[in-house]
N, C-alpha and C positions, 0 to 999 in steps of 0.2 A: 704773538705774530709766530704763524709757521714759517719755518724756513724754506727760502727756494721764491720761485717765482709761482703765484695763483692769480687766475685771472678774476676780476670783478666785475660788479655791471657797465664800469666806463673805462675800464685797463684792468691795471693790474701791481698788487703789491709782490714787494721784494724783499725779502730779509736773508742778511747773511751772518756769519757770526765773525769777528775780528777782537776780540778780547784788550792786547794791546794797540789798538791803529788809534791814530790822532782823525784817520781823517777817512773816509768810504766814499769813494763813484763808481756809482751803477752807470754800465757804457752800454748802450741802446748801438747796435749798427743795422745801417739802411743803405740798401742798393742803387746806386746813384749810376744816370748815364758818364758820370765822371770818376764811379767806381764806391770804393766801398767809404762811406761816411761813417763817423762816430760824433754820438749824442753824448753827455756826460750829466747825469743827474745827485746832486750831493746826497746823502745818505743823513736819517737824524741817528743819533745813539739814545741807546734806550738802556736799558740795566744787564749786568750781567754780561756786558759786551757785543749786545744785538746790533745792529744798524740796519734799519729799513726806510722804505719811501715808499707814497700808491705815485702811480705816474698813469694820469688819464693817458686812452686812448692808443693804450699798448691792445694788440691782438695775436691769436692763437699766430705762430711762426718768425713771433718778433726774436732777432738775435741778440745776445747781452752776454756782457765776462762785468768783474771790477775791478779797478784798483784799487790799492791798500796804502797809507800813508802812514809812517811810524819812527819811532826810535828804529836806529841802523847800530844794532850793538850782537853783531855776531859772537862774541862770547857770554853772551845771555840768552843765546840761540834766538834773535829778534833780529830779522832778515826783512823787513818790510821795504818797499820799493814800487814806487807809484809807476814807474817803467812797465813794469811788467801784469799785461793783464793777465786775468787770474777767472779760470772757469768756478763755476758754482758748483759747488759739492752736490748740490741738491737740482742739478739740472736733469730734464727725463730726457732729452736728447739735444745732439752734440751736433755741428758741422761738419767738423774733421778731424782727422788724430792731430796733433800737433806736429808740425815739420821741426825736426829738429836743427836749431843754430843758436849760434854763442847769444844773442838777443834771448833767449829762451834761459838763461843764467840770471841770478839776480845778483851774483857778484861777477866782478872783471873776471872771464877767462881769457886763457892762449890756446887759440884754432889752433890743431896740429893734425898730420893727416891720420895718424890713430887715435885722435879724442883731444879731449881739454884738462885742461890743465889750469887749475885754481889758482889765479895771482892774489887774493886775499888784499887786495891794493883799495876795497872800496863796491860801492855799489854800482850794479851796471848803468847807464844812460838809456842804453838803446831800448826802443819801440819794441815787446815781443807781442803787440795785437798780428803783424802779418803772417804769422805762425803760429797763431796759437785757435786751438778750438774755444770755435763759443759754444755757447748755451741755448738753446732754441724755448721759448714758452711754450706749454703744451696744456692740453685742455685735458681736465681727470675725467674719466671714464671707468667705472667698473667691469670687471672682467666677468665673461659670463660664468655662470654658477652650474659648470658643469665637470668639476671636480672629480675623476672617479674614485677616491679613495682608495683604492686595494688595500686591504687586512695585510699585515706587517707579516702572516705565514704565508700567504701568498705573492709576496711582490718578488721577482725576481730583477737586478738591475744590471743594466747595459751601458758602461763608462764609454763614451763616444764624441767624438770633436763636429760640431758643426759642418765643417767646410768636407774632415775627411772622409766624414763618412761618405758624402756622397758624389766627391770629385770627379770619381771614375765610375759611378755608375753607371750605365748603359741604359737603365729602367727608367733612369731621369730626365726629364725632357735639355736638351744641353745649357738652356739657358737660365736653369735653375740649379744645376752642379753647383755643389758645396755652398749653398746659401741654406736660410730661413727654410722660407715656402719649399725647397728641396727638402728637405727633414720632414716637411708635415705630406710631400706628395704620397699618394697611396701609393706606390712602388716601395714606399720605406717602411711606412706604416705596417702594411702588408707583411713585407719580408719581417719585422721584428714581431709581432704578434706569431706569424707562424714558429719562429724560430722558439720563442715560448716566452720573452721577456716580456715584464710587468711594466717597468720603468727606465726611460732613459735618464743617466745623467749627464748634462753636458759639460763639457772642462769649458772654462769661463766665458761667458757670453756679455761680463760689462765691458764697458769701452776700455780700450787699453792704450799702450805707446810704447813702444819696446826701448830697451836698452839702450841709452848711448853705444856701451860696448860692442853688442850686436851692430848695431848702424853702424858703423865703422866697420864692421867685416863684412858687411853687403847683407847678412842675416837675418828675419824678424824671430819675433817671439810669438811661434806660431802657438802653444801653449796660451796665452793669453794672462797670465801669470806674473801682472804687472800693469793694476788696476788704473788707470785714467779716469772714470768715474763710478759711484756704484748704483745709480739709479737709470743713464744710458745706457742703452744696448750698441754692442760693435757693429760701425755702420760698414766696415767691410763683408759682413758674410750677407748682407741681404742682395738681394738681388741689382740688375743693375738698373732697370726700372724703379725698383725703390729708391734708391741711392739718386738716380738724376732726379725723381720726384721731390725731394727734401729728405730733412731729418726724421719727419713725423711719420713719413710712410716707410720707414725703417719700425719704428717702433709699431706699428701698424703688422708688417708682416711677422716681427717677431710673435704679437700676440697672435693671429690666424695660425704660426705654426703650433705653439700651445692647443690651441682650440683644434687643428687637425689630429693634433696627438692624442687628445683626453677623445674626439669623437672616435677612434679607435682603441678605445680604453687604457690609454698609455700614460702612466704620468708622466711628469716635468720635476727632474732634480737638477739644478744648479750648482754647480762648482762654482764657488764663493770664497774671492781672497779680502778677506777685512784683514788680514794682519799686517799689510804694508801695501804701499802705492808705490805706483812709478814716478814718484822724485827722488829716489832710492837716497842715497846720503847723504852727506851734509853739504858734498860737492856737485850734487845734480843737478836737474834740470829743476824749474822753479812754475808750475803750470795751476797748481790750486793752495792745497792745504799751508803749504809753506810759507808764502805770502798772506795768509790771511793769518794766522799765528802757530807757528812752529811748535813754539813751546805747548800750545793745546791741546795739539793733534798729536806727537809723537813722542812716544818714550824717552827721555833724556837720563843723564847721572845727576843724582841732586846735587851731588860734588862741583858736577862741572856743565851745566845744561847747554852747551856749549857742542858736547858730543851726543850723537844719537844713539842709543842700544838699541843692537840691534840682534833681534832672535830670530830672524830669519833669514840672515843671510843675503839679504838683499837690499841693507844697505841703512833702511830704517824698518820702527813697528812701529803699528800704533798703538795707544796709551789706553789699554780700556781700565783705567782709574780712572781718567776724564769722564764726566758726564755727558758734554757734547759729541766723544768717540761713540759713547751706547748708545746715544741716539741719534746719531748719524747710522749708527749701523740697524737698530732696530726699525728703524724708517723706511731705511733700502729695504729689508727683510718685508716690511708690509707693502710694498710699494709692488714688491712682486710677487707679490700672493694675491693682493687685491684686485689690482688694475692689471697685470699680466696674466695672471693665471697659475703661476708657478704651484708644485706640488709639493716640493722641500729643499732641501739645501746640504751641499756638503761643503763644511769649514776648512779651507785648507790652514793648515797648522793653526791648529784649534787652539792648543795650548797656550800663543799669545793672546787671545780674547778672554782668557781667564787668568792671567797672569795678574799679578800683586810686586811688578817690577820683578825681582828674580823669583820667585816660586808660586807657583800655578797654587790656585782657591778652587776646589771643585763647587763650593757654595758662592762663585763670584756675583758681584751684583749685573752682571751682563747675563751670563745662565740663568740666573733667578730670574731674571724680569721677561728673559725668552723663554722660559719652559710656564709659566705661566699665564704668558700673553694668552689671550680669547681668541686670535686671528693665527698667529706663530704655532701655538702649542697642539694645533690638531693637524699641522703637516708634518714630513717628515725630515727630522734633524739629525745629521753626520757627521760626529768628527774625523777628521787625521788628526790623531790624538798625539800627538808629537811637533815642537819645533825643534831650533837649532841650540836654542838660550839655556840657561841653566836647570837641571831639574825640569827637564824636558821631553821624556817620553812618560805618556800617563793612560795609556791603554787601560781600561774599565775606569776610570776614574771620575768619569764626566756624570750628570745628572740623569738621570731619567727627566724622560722617554726620550733624549737620545741615544742613540747607536755610534757603535765607533767601529773604524774601519781598524780589522784586526791581523794585524802583522803576524804577532805568534801563530796564527792559521798559516798567513804564507808562509811564513820562514818552517813550519814544521813541515806542511805536506812537500816543498820544496827540499830540504831534508829526506825526507823518506824516502820518495822517487828517484832524486836525482844526486843530491850533494852526499846522502850515506851510499849507497852505490857505486858512485864515481869511487869512491875510496876503500872499497871494498873488493872491485874487480883491479883495482892498483895496488893491491896487497896489508890497505890498512883494514881498517874497523869499522862497524855500525855505529846504531845508538839504539836503547832499546825503545819499549813503545807508550811509556808511558804518554809521553805527552801527545802524540799522533792520538791514543783515545781519548782526551780529555778534549781536543780539537774539533773530533768528529762527535763529541756528546753537548758541543756550545758552548763550549769554555767557558765552567761555571766558576773556572778560577778567578778569572778575569769579572766577569757578569753576574754571578750568582750573589755577591754579598750588598749588605745594603739593611737597613732598615726593616725596609716591608719583603716579606719572604719570599726567595727565590731570584731578587733582588733586581736589576733590571732586563732579568728573562732573557730569553736563546736568540733574539733578535735581534737585543743590543750591539752583535756581532755582526756584522758584518763580513763575511768569508768573502775574502779574494786569494789568489794567487800571483795575478799580472794583473799589473793596472799603466795608467798613462807612462809611467818615471818609473825605465828601467824594462828588463827585455819583456818580446813579445816572450806568447807560450811558446810557437816555434824556435824561436831563437835561444828559449830555457834547454830546450832540448838538440843544440845547434852549435851553439858556442860555449866554450871553456872563460873567454876574453872578451870582453867590451870592445867595440871595432867603432869609436867615434871621431874617427877622424875629420870626416866631412863639417865637423861643429866647429871646426881651425882652432883647437885648443891644443895639438899633438897630443889628444887620447888621453889627456887630463882629466878630466870631465867625468862627472858619472861613476855610479858605487861601483866597486872592485871585488864585494860580495856580494854575490849574483846567487849564488847557489845552485851553478847553472852545470850540468853535464852534456855534453858533446857526443857522447856513445862512442867516443876513438876518432872521432873526424871532426874537425874543425870547419864549420861552413857547408857550404851547398854545391863544392866545385868537383864531380864526379862521386859525388858519394856513392858508397857499395850497398847494394840492395839490404843485405840483410840490417845494416845499421840504421836504415830509412827505415824499415819495417819496424825497427823496436823505439827510432825517433816517436813516431806513430801511436807505439801502444802506450810512450812515457807520455805524450798529449794525453790520449785517453786517460790511462788514468787519473790524470790531474781533472781532469772534465769532474770527472766520472764520484773522486773524494771531493770536490767542490760544491757539486750541485746536491749532493746526498746526504753531506754535512749537516746538524743542527746548525740551523742561523738561516741567516738571510745572504744566498750567494752573489755574486758580481764578478759579472763577466765582463771583459776588453773588448772592446769593439775590434772582429777580424779576428780575436782569437777562437771562435768556430771555424772559420774557414783557415787556419792555416796562417796567419798574415805573418809578414815579418819585414823587420827593417834592417838586415842584413846587421845585425849584430850592435846595433846603436842602441846602447840606452838611457840615453838621455837626450832624447832627440826634440825637445823644448822650441830647436832654433830651425827646423827642417820642414818647410813647408812646400812638400813634392811629395812626387811619387813614393816616396820611401815613407810618410808616414799616411799617408792614405789607403783607406781600404778596395784592394785590388778585387774586383770582382771579374776574373778573369780564372778562373778555377781548373785545376788538375781536377783528374776524377780521383784523386784521394782529398781533397779539400773538398769535395763534395759530401764524400765519406762521413769525413769528421763535423762537417754539419748537422746532416741527417741523426750523425749520433748527440749530438747535442741536445740536438730538439730531442729525441728520443728521450732523452734522459730528464730532460726539465720535462715534458711530458710524464713520467714515471713519479718526477716528484710530485705534480702537480695532483696527478690521479690515486695519489696513495699519501692520506693525514697523517701515516707511518713515518714515514720522510720529512715531514714539516711539526714537529715536536711543539708546542706553546709553550712550554716549561721543563724545568730540566728534568732530568730523569733521578730517581731515586732508587735503583735497584733493589726495590721492593716490590711485590708485586700488589695492584689493588687490591680490594675486598672482591671486585667481581672480575675476576682474574684469575691463572692458573699459572701464566707468565711473569715476571720478572718483567717492569716495564722498560728494563736494559739488563742484557747479561753477557759476557765475556767469556770466550772459548778457547782451547787451544787449540792446537792442529788434530788431535785426538776426538775432538768433538765434548771432551769435557769440561767444569769448569776453570777457566785460567787461574795454574796455581801464584801466589803471591810471590813466588821470586824469579818467575817469568819476566814478570815486567821488568826486572831489573836487568837482564843480560841480554849486553848488544851482541847478541850471536844469535839470538831468537828474531824472526821477523817474520813471523805469521800469526796472523789476529783474527779472530771469528767474530761479531757483532751482533746479535741478535734482538730486534727493538720490537716490541708487541704491540699491536694494532687495538688492544685492549676486547679482544674480542668481535668489536665490532666492523673492522678491516682487516686487512692483510696482515700479518706480522713482517716482517724484511732481515735479512741476513745478510749481512756484508761480508766477503772474507775478503783478505785481501793478502800478497803474497811477494812480502818486499826483498824476498834473495835472489842475487842473480843464478838461479837453478828452480828445475820443476819440485814442489813436494804434494806429497800425498795428502790430503784432508780428509778428515770421518768427520760430516757434519752431524750437526748437535742434533737431537731427540726433538725438542722445541715443545710442541702440542702434539707431537704424535699423529703430524698429519706433511702427507706430501709437500718436497721445496721445489719451486718452479724456476728453472735457470732463466730470469728474467738478461739480465745484459754479464759478457763477458769482456774485458776489456780488450782482449787479444784480438775482436771482431772489428775486421775492417768499417763493416755496417751495422747496424742491427738486424736482428733476425728475427721473423714475423712465426717461426716453429723451434720451440725449443726444449730439451730434456725433461723431465721430471723426475727427481730423484726422493728415495724415501731418507725416513728418516734416519739417521745411523748411516746411512750411505757413504761408501767413500770415493772420491776422487781424487785427479789430480791437478793443479794448477802450474799455468805455463809460471817459468820466472817475470818474475816484475809483473804480475798483473794482479786483477781484482773482480770479484764476479759479485754481484746481485741476486738471490732467489727472494721470491716471493712465498708464502702460503694460500 
């Protein structure tokens, strides 16, 4: 029998997994004049730990949960407690977020002002139902078949938050701001398509529950990386009208949002958190998986099953050595594709999904099942290729056809344009050009290996400089240090290794004009490098507008104007947006900027140019010794269009002084200057240079020439 609740002709079938239970009750809840009434039905036990029942008369909208009885043996990882109502892991709609209360804890706790303290004196007997989220029976309905299916070589990803994208947008009706419907509004889809992005990557929209320590501080988990349900959408992002209409209306609004984005030609990629759940560590609340069977769902130490293995930094890790965990995850992914209509997923802390305990397995059964699945193998699958456990950094090691967030690209570009110039201007040293060249060419060192020639290909590299986690683009050029005081952790949270540079002035108060100009140029340098490098570019929402979080590099608990995109723009912000749109259009219109294979640095039979060539400041071939010289900061990259389209020449000056550069001979035809990062906004009339011409580049700047 399929897990979850499924309507049949005369009622519904219910099934849940609880392998160590001795009794499982289905609890149906109905609203009456006297309040909420609970009806209980005993489930039948089946093989492999499945419990099920058929209940006549159940219809769409029925609210339900489970109570599970069994051994109370915390030393063995078993904490069954029938006083705790449990959310069905397969519920496709939910009534609310659980209200944090001592009754949510399966063990007795002492409730104090700043949190809970476990008493370890036995099971808590208080009924958690008044504080719990209930599942809602829904009807299966396939999504309309309107998927954009954007090829990888033209894909441009825009990472954003459903609420933060539109909460302040004056072009979206007030009642839709910050909602699923708001994100699907024509004002938003029109903005995104005019910018040149092809896919929105949404921070988690699975139903969530804030961590107790945040609730104690009066702060929310804004980002949503604390999953309550892998099937139900987060209710708080729906319009008030949908929330008042009920949980099924929330699901309908999500489907409508996806359909609206599709109609605009935009794909929808979900950031998904299958590595851990909102139940936290061993002393966290019990809302679902822990009460069903903690040892089935969570990684524990073999020698001590009472202790959870934590590779996520969040207290627990789902155990992908267990078939129920793999099954639940695959079922969830298929549901979001087939019924909601999404186009792909970005897997948070994906190494945990491929773990065999302390070791990552690139051929893990979960990944093999996913990449060979007839449905899932057709959508975009993106890994965050690390976690916090042992052997946790695995960029480039995941199987095809998945792609990876390329942290090496992020670090290299930040280092070249910010960290190294910061060091040089302070009397220190820089770094050589080898790593920059490798990232510009598609990171073949990470993605070019494998049994198939070319490995996973250039588009396995998701190139990014910023993401939700860390400084925004503007903050990277404005702060040397993090400023996370608003998170109420005494500025201890968040990374201290940001490779940022304030250009000599911390923050935004009374910034000298020359520093403001230099900061804007640095932002354009990084946008140009990101968009024009080989691979798939990912922009973070608002970076194209110079959005700031005032130096907060860990704003996960800030659901306010600090994290929302601000649409009240100064002229320079409008110019920056025009620059980003111009660069994306340049990439779209010139296939030479979108190579589908790694470069060979040889000339194809039908071309006189190497597919990729490197030149020094004199316009001659790059000498080998200069690749290793940390004082040499100028690079010319010539990419051949194969004779069928334009060639492109990218010129980088990473030194804090002007440089005279002689352009290479190339194909013997003129080079037209398409873009210079010193320009505040793109220009329609630009100069043309003869092959071998000499020109001057401003300090810390880049140029793009087309033939």
